[in-house]
C-alpha positions, 0 to 999 in steps of 0.5 A: 500500500505504501508503494502507491503513494510513492509511485503517484508522487513520482509520476506527478513530479515526472509529468511536471518536469516533462511539461516544463519548457526549458531553454534546451527543449526550446532549442531542440524544437527549433534546432534548424533555425537555431543553427542558422543564427550567429554563434554569439546569438546562439550563446546568449539564447542557450544561456536564456538571455536576450539582447537588443536586435534579437528577433521574436523567434530568438526571444521565444527560444531564449525566454519561452512564450510571453505571459502577456503581449500588449502594444504601447503607443508613444511619440516614436510610434507603436511598439509591441511589448512581450511581458514575462512574470516571475514564476515562483509558487505562492500560497494563497487562501480563499474564503467563500460564502454562498446561498443556493436556490430551491428545488421543490417547494421552498427549499433553500441551501447555503454553505461556507467554504475555506480553501487554500492553494498554490498559485503558479505565478507572481502578480508582478511582471519581471521583464518587458521586451519591446519590439520596434516596427521592424520586429527587433528588440529595441528595449529590455525593461526589467522590473524589481519587486 
């Protein structure tokens, strides 16, 4: 009986690790295009870093998919911004109170619930990648907590 919980825990951890996108897995999925980039770009991407002038593909392989994409309009024009969030687990609590409807004649139900959970993302954005009208990284904005 004790083997089942251990097996289940191992399976869940394995699935979690397999489902995570890493720089290495993104490079492997994009091997042909990665190989066509200059060596200096390959080295930065492999380290999970980006630089000014990078293309969206280079940023996507280095950092993964953005958490949010939006446009920003300034005097210089409109730019696309990719936003990345901290991915640290965070404990959260919730409390709920509810009143139900009825079934039959005048049956009313209600309840109170308290729950906990682990959130997958911080609310704060940690990095903004700004693309110019030519589709190249024109600014890298970091944000502290």
